[in-house]
C-alpha positions in Angstrom: 0.0 0.0 0.0 1.3 3.5 -0.9 2.7 5.3 2.1 1.0 8.6 1.1 -2.3 7.0 2.0 -0.9 6.2 5.5 0.3 9.7 5.9 -3.2 11.0 5.0 -4.7 8.7 7.7 -2.2 10.0 10.3 -3.1 13.5 9.4 -6.8 12.7 10.0 -6.0 11.1 13.3 -3.6 13.9 14.4 -1.9 11.6 16.9 1.5 10.3 17.8 3.3 7.8 15.6 3.8 4.3 16.9 5.0 1.1 15.4 2.1 -0.9 13.9 1.7 -4.4 15.1 -0.7 -6.5 13.2 0.8 -9.8 12.2 1.2 -9.1 8.5 0.8 -6.4 5.9 -1.8 -7.4 3.4 -3.4 -4.1 2.4 -5.9 -1.6 3.6 -7.8 -3.9 6.0 -4.8 -5.0 8.0 -3.5 -1.4 8.1 -7.0 -0.3 9.4 -6.7 -3.0 12.1 -3.3 -1.7 13.1 -4.5 1.8 13.3 -7.6 1.1 15.5 -6.0 -1.5 17.7 -3.7 1.0 19.4 -6.7 3.1 20.3 -6.0 5.4 17.4 -2.5 6.3 18.5 -1.4 5.6 15.0 1.2 3.5 13.3 4.4 4.3 11.2 5.9 3.1 8.0 9.6 2.7 8.0 11.4 4.5 5.3 10.0 7.0 2.8 6.3 7.6 2.6 6.1 6.4 -0.9 7.8 3.1 -0.1 5.9 -0.2 0.4 5.0 -1.0 4.0 7.3 -3.2 6.0 6.3 -6.4 8.0 4.4 -5.6 11.2 4.9 -6.8 14.7 2.4 -9.2 16.2 -0.2 -8.0 18.6 1.2 -10.3 21.3 4.5 -8.5 20.9 3.1 -5.1 21.4 3.1 -4.3 25.1 1.8 -0.8 24.4 -1.1 -2.0 22.3 -2.1 -4.6 24.8 -2.0 -2.1 27.7 -4.2 0.3 25.9 -6.8 -2.4 25.1 -6.7 -3.6 28.7 -7.3 0.0 29.9 -10.2 0.4 27.5 -11.8 -2.8 28.9 -11.2 -1.6 32.4 -13.0 1.6 31.7 -16.0 -0.5 30.4 -16.2 -2.5 33.6 -19.6 -2.2 35.2 -19.4 -4.1 38.4 -17.4 -3.0 41.4 -16.2 -4.9 44.4 -15.3 -8.5 44.3 -14.3 -8.6 40.6 -11.7 -5.9 40.9 -9.4 -7.9 43.1 -9.2 -10.5 40.4 -9.0 -8.0 37.5 -6.2 -5.8 39.0 -3.9 -8.8 39.3 -4.9 -10.3 36.0 -4.4 -7.0 34.2 -0.9 -6.8 35.7 0.0 -10.1 34.3 -1.4 -9.2 30.9 0.5 -5.9 30.7 3.6 -8.0 31.0 2.5 -10.1 28.1 1.6 -13.1 30.3 -1.9 -13.7 28.9 -2.0 -17.3 30.0 -1.5 -16.4 33.7 -4.0 -13.5 33.3 -6.7 -15.8 31.9 -6.0 -18.4 34.6 -6.4 -15.9 37.3 -9.7 -14.6 35.9 -11.0 -18.2 35.6 -10.2 -18.5 39.4 -12.4 -15.4 39.9 -15.2 -16.9 37.8 -15.3 -20.0 39.9 -16.2 -17.9 42.9 -18.4 -15.4 40.9 -19.6 -17.1 37.7 -22.2 -14.5 36.8 -19.9 -11.5 36.7 -19.9 -9.9 33.2 -16.7 -8.0 33.8 -14.8 -11.1 34.5 -16.2 -12.8 31.4 -15.3 -9.8 29.3 -11.8 -9.7 30.7 -11.4 -13.4 30.0 -12.5 -12.8 26.4 -9.9 -10.1 25.9 -7.1 -12.1 27.4 -7.9 -15.0 25.0 -8.0 -12.5 22.1 -4.6 -11.2 23.1 -3.2 -14.7 23.3 -4.5 -15.3 19.8 -2.9 -12.1 18.4 -6.2 -10.3 18.2 -8.2 -13.0 16.6 -11.7 -13.9 17.9 -11.0 -17.5 18.9 -13.9 -19.8 19.8 -13.0 -19.6 23.5 -12.8 -15.8 23.4 -16.2 -15.7 21.6 -17.7 -17.9 24.2 -16.4 -15.6 27.0 -17.9 -12.5 25.4 -21.2 -14.3 24.7 -21.3 -15.2 28.4 -20.8 -11.6 29.4 -23.4 -10.4 27.0 -25.9 -13.0 28.2 -25.5 -11.9 31.8 -25.5 -8.1 30.9 -26.9 -7.5 27.4 -25.9 -3.8 27.6 -22.3 -4.4 28.5 -20.2 -2.5 25.9 -17.0 -4.6 26.0 -18.3 -7.7 24.0 -19.5 -5.4 21.2 -16.4 -3.3 21.1 -13.9 -6.2 21.0 -16.1 -8.2 18.5 -15.8 -5.1 16.3 -12.1 -5.0 16.8 -11.8 -8.6 15.8 -13.9 -8.0 12.7 -11.5 -5.3 11.6 -8.4 -7.4 12.2 -10.0 -10.2 10.1 -10.6 -7.8 7.3 -14.3 -6.8 7.9 -14.0 -3.1 8.4 -17.7 -2.5 7.7 -18.8 -5.1 10.2 -16.4 -3.6 12.8 -17.8 -0.2 12.3 -21.4 -1.4 12.8 -20.4 -3.1 16.1 -18.6 0.0 17.3 -21.7 2.1 16.5 -23.6 -0.4 18.6 -21.0 0.0 21.4 -21.6 3.7 21.5 -25.3 3.3 22.0 -24.5 1.6 25.3 -22.5 4.4 26.7 -23.8 6.3 29.7 -23.4 10.1 29.7 -20.4 9.9 32.0 -18.7 6.9 30.4 -14.9 7.3 30.5 -14.4 5.3 27.4 -16.9 7.1 25.2 -14.6 9.8 23.7 -11.9 7.3 23.0 -14.3 5.0 21.0 -15.8 7.9 19.2 -12.3 8.9 18.0 -11.6 5.3 16.9 -15.0 5.1 15.1 -14.3 8.4 13.3 -10.9 7.1 12.1 -12.4 3.8 11.0 -15.0 5.6 9.0 -12.3 7.7 7.4 -10.7 4.4 6.4 -13.9 3.3 4.8 -13.9 6.5 2.7 -10.2 6.0 1.8 -10.9 2.4 0.8 -13.8 3.4 -1.4 -11.7 6.0 -3.1 -8.8 3.6 -3.6 -11.2 1.0 -5.1 -12.6 3.5 -7.5 -9.1 4.4 -8.7 -8.1 0.8 -9.2 
């Protein structure tokens, strides 16, 4: 993909440049995933803007990206009290890249509180991170559990949308993020962040349409 398109996206985002970390560079959809996965903090091409993109780092290797996703999920948590003692420790493991220990710790919490949607959402995210951003069947099951317990919990919709984008379905991801925003309370800490991500994702849709028209 031409680097000038990437520079245009960075101009739209007006945010800092970071290393992009999707597993492989396969065109607009993967670049879109890289951009949104870091919470719209951006990504960088190495070399000249007109040069082809270089191989990307995996999600699991990106400590910065994982930390931002964990923080977004924490802002979406809806229950307070017992779940926090499990989530604080699990998040600490995850921010060090130890997703297996994080998931195991959350599962311990679920054994004592099996109907906690925040724990199920957190488990889903840890399983996604362990799968380099893919919505594996166990991750899907965890998010489904969270949504069944609390239908208006935003995290399952947000991360399902993220997984759609990583898999190449930008349009499906945008729809799920729009759904996520309908679940925001007026004082939701995460609302502005997701609005920014959604705006950038829609900019990518326009960029994609223009690119396809020219090809």
